[in-house]
C-alpha positions in Angstrom: -20.2 13.7 -5.9 -17.6 13.3 -3.2 -19.0 12.5 0.2 -19.1 15.4 2.7 -16.9 13.4 5.1 -14.1 12.9 2.6 -14.7 16.0 0.6 -12.1 18.2 2.5 -9.4 15.6 1.7 -9.6 16.8 -1.8 -8.0 19.9 -3.3 -10.2 23.1 -3.6 -10.8 22.8 -7.3 -12.1 19.3 -6.9 -14.3 20.6 -4.2 -15.9 23.3 -6.2 -17.0 20.7 -8.8 -17.9 17.7 -6.5 -18.4 18.6 -2.9 -22.2 18.3 -1.9 -22.4 22.0 -0.6 -21.6 23.3 -4.1 -24.0 20.8 -6.1 -27.7 22.1 -6.6 -30.3 19.9 -5.3 -28.1 18.0 -2.7 -29.5 19.9 0.2 -28.2 18.4 3.5 -27.3 15.1 2.0 -23.9 14.2 3.0 -23.3 11.6 0.2 -22.0 8.9 2.8 -24.8 6.3 2.4 -22.4 3.4 2.1 -20.6 4.5 5.3 -23.9 4.2 7.2 -24.3 0.6 5.9 -20.7 -0.2 6.7 -21.2 1.1 10.3 -24.1 -0.9 10.8 -22.4 -4.2 9.4 -19.2 -3.8 11.5 -20.7 -5.9 14.3 -20.8 -9.0 11.9 -17.1 -9.2 12.1 -17.0 -10.7 15.7 -19.8 -13.3 15.1 -18.5 -14.4 11.5 -14.8 -14.4 12.0 -14.6 -18.0 13.1 -17.8 -19.2 11.6 -18.0 -21.7 8.8 -18.4 -20.5 5.2 -22.1 -21.5 5.2 -22.9 -19.8 8.5 -20.9 -16.6 7.5 -23.0 -16.2 4.4 -26.1 -16.9 6.2 -25.3 -14.3 9.0 -24.4 -11.7 6.4 -27.4 -12.3 4.2 -29.9 -12.1 7.2 -28.2 -9.1 8.5 -28.7 -7.1 5.3 -32.3 -8.6 4.7 -33.2 -7.3 8.3 -31.5 -4.0 7.7 -33.4 -3.5 4.4 -36.7 -4.5 5.9 -36.2 -2.3 9.0 -35.2 0.8 6.8 -38.2 0.1 4.5 -40.6 0.0 7.4 -39.3 3.1 8.8 -39.2 4.9 5.4 -42.5 6.9 6.0 -41.3 8.2 9.4 -37.9 9.0 7.9 -39.4 11.1 5.2 -41.8 12.9 7.5 -39.0 13.8 10.1 -36.6 15.0 7.5 -39.3 16.9 5.7 -40.1 18.8 8.9 -36.4 19.4 9.5 -36.1 20.8 6.1 -39.1 23.2 6.6 -37.5 24.5 9.8 -34.0 24.8 8.2 -35.4 26.7 5.1 -37.3 29.1 7.3 -34.3 29.6 9.6 -31.6 29.8 7.0 -33.6 32.1 4.7 -34.2 34.5 7.5 -30.3 34.5 8.3 -29.4 34.9 4.5 -31.6 37.8 4.2 -29.8 39.5 7.1 -26.4 38.7 5.4 -27.5 39.9 2.0 -28.8 43.2 3.5 -25.8 43.8 5.5 -23.4 43.2 2.6 -25.7 44.6 -0.2 -25.8 41.2 -2.0 -28.2 39.4 -4.3 -28.6 35.9 -5.1 -26.6 36.1 -8.4 -23.6 37.2 -6.3 -23.3 33.8 -4.6 -23.1 32.1 -8.0 -20.5 34.8 -9.0 -18.5 34.1 -6.0 -18.3 30.5 -7.0 -17.3 31.3 -10.6 -14.7 33.8 -9.3 -13.2 31.1 -7.0 -13.1 28.7 -9.9 -11.4 31.2 -12.2 -8.9 32.1 -9.6 -7.8 28.4 -8.9 -7.8 27.6 -12.7 -5.3 30.6 -13.3 -3.3 30.0 -10.1 0.3 29.2 -11.1 3.4 28.4 -9.4 6.0 31.2 -8.8 8.5 31.6 -11.6 11.5 29.3 -11.5 13.9 32.1 -10.8 11.7 33.1 -7.7 11.7 29.6 -6.6 15.5 29.4 -6.7 15.9 32.7 -4.9 13.6 31.4 -2.1 15.7 28.3 -2.0 18.8 30.4 -1.9 17.6 32.2 1.2 16.8 28.9 2.8 20.3 27.7 1.9 21.9 31.0 3.4 20.1 30.2 6.8 21.4 26.6 6.8 24.9 27.9 5.9 24.8 30.2 9.0 23.5 27.5 11.2 26.4 25.1 10.1 28.9 27.9 10.5 27.7 28.3 14.1 27.8 24.6 14.7 31.4 24.3 13.4 32.5 27.3 15.7 30.7 25.5 18.6 32.4 22.3 17.9 35.9 23.9 18.0 35.1 25.5 21.1 34.0 22.4 22.7 37.3 20.7 21.6 39.4 23.2 23.2 37.5 23.0 26.5 37.4 19.2 26.3 41.2 18.9 26.0 41.9 21.2 28.9 39.6 19.4 31.2 41.5 16.1 30.9 43.7 15.4 33.9 47.4 15.6 33.2 49.0 12.4 32.6 45.8 10.4 31.9 46.7 9.3 28.4 43.7 7.1 28.0 41.2 9.8 28.6 43.2 12.2 26.5 43.1 9.7 23.6 39.3 9.3 24.0 38.7 13.1 24.2 40.8 13.7 21.1 38.9 11.1 19.0 35.5 12.4 20.1 36.6 15.9 19.4 37.9 15.1 16.0 34.8 13.1 15.2 32.7 16.2 16.0 34.7 18.7 14.3 35.1 16.6 11.1 31.3 16.0 11.0 30.3 19.6 11.4 33.0 20.7 9.0 31.9 18.1 6.3 28.3 19.4 6.7 29.5 23.0 6.4 31.6 22.1 3.3 28.4 20.5 1.6 26.4 23.6 2.3 29.0 26.0 1.1 29.2 24.0 -2.1 25.5 23.9 -2.6 25.4 27.7 -2.0 28.1 28.5 -4.6 26.2 26.3 -7.1 22.9 28.2 -6.7 24.8 31.6 -6.7 26.5 30.7 -9.9 23.3 29.5 -11.5 21.4 32.6 -10.5 24.4 34.9 -11.3 24.4 36.4 -7.8 27.2 38.9 -7.4 28.0 40.0 -4.7 26.7 37.3 -2.5 23.7 38.2 -0.3 24.1 38.8 3.3 21.6 37.7 6.0 19.5 40.9 6.8 20.1 42.6 3.5 17.2 44.0 1.5 17.1 41.1 -1.0 17.5 38.5 1.7 14.5 40.2 3.7 12.3 40.2 0.7 12.6 36.6 -0.3 12.8 35.4 3.3 9.3 36.9 3.7 8.2 34.9 0.6 9.7 31.8 1.8 7.7 32.3 5.1 4.6 32.8 3.1 5.1 29.7 1.2 5.4 27.6 4.4 2.3 29.5 5.7 0.3 28.6 2.6 1.4 25.0 2.9 0.1 24.8 6.5 -3.1 26.4 5.5 -3.6 23.8 2.7 -2.8 20.9 5.2 -5.2 22.4 7.7 -8.0 22.7 5.3 -7.3 19.0 4.3 -7.7 18.0 7.9 -11.0 19.8 8.4 -14.0 17.6 8.2 -17.3 19.3 7.6 
């Protein structure tokens, strides 16, 4: 069993097998007993950090001996309080569950079936076909190509305006402006060439002819799929961050 606090850091398939809420008999047990002990023993750090070896061992041993005796002394109260909580929870949750079952026309076996259906879905879940993955990548490359073309055009416009703004006769400023302009144009053009080469390689590998245009039907189809891929990844990350 994976503790409830750490459970959502595991993938969905792992949670179906090992999360406490899916294991019969766990009830409201969160499975984080060790964390309770660690939290209580954290205060030892300040008092034992600079202690001798003997006094460090003595403090740790006394702490856990007292912790054990204290928990044992409070065991009967602990059991009674939690028993009363469970009686109230069973009464309340059973009533709420009856309302849900009536509203959606469900029976107890349906909840078991839902769990099995989710497991079956995850077991049969596959990655998109390699061709579809490449087409999604191709759409993303087309977007990059368009962005780098715009960047190169902007760099050339900046060069033209920069040279005209230099005062006539000021050779030093003119030289600096030319160097900066050349650097910007060369950098943007190098990026553009790299993406153009990458685009051509993908098009040759996929046998795309004629090339897709941004806004075309094929582009729109796989652009939507690329967006869904990012959306699913965001959902997975969000679920990972959720702590029950």
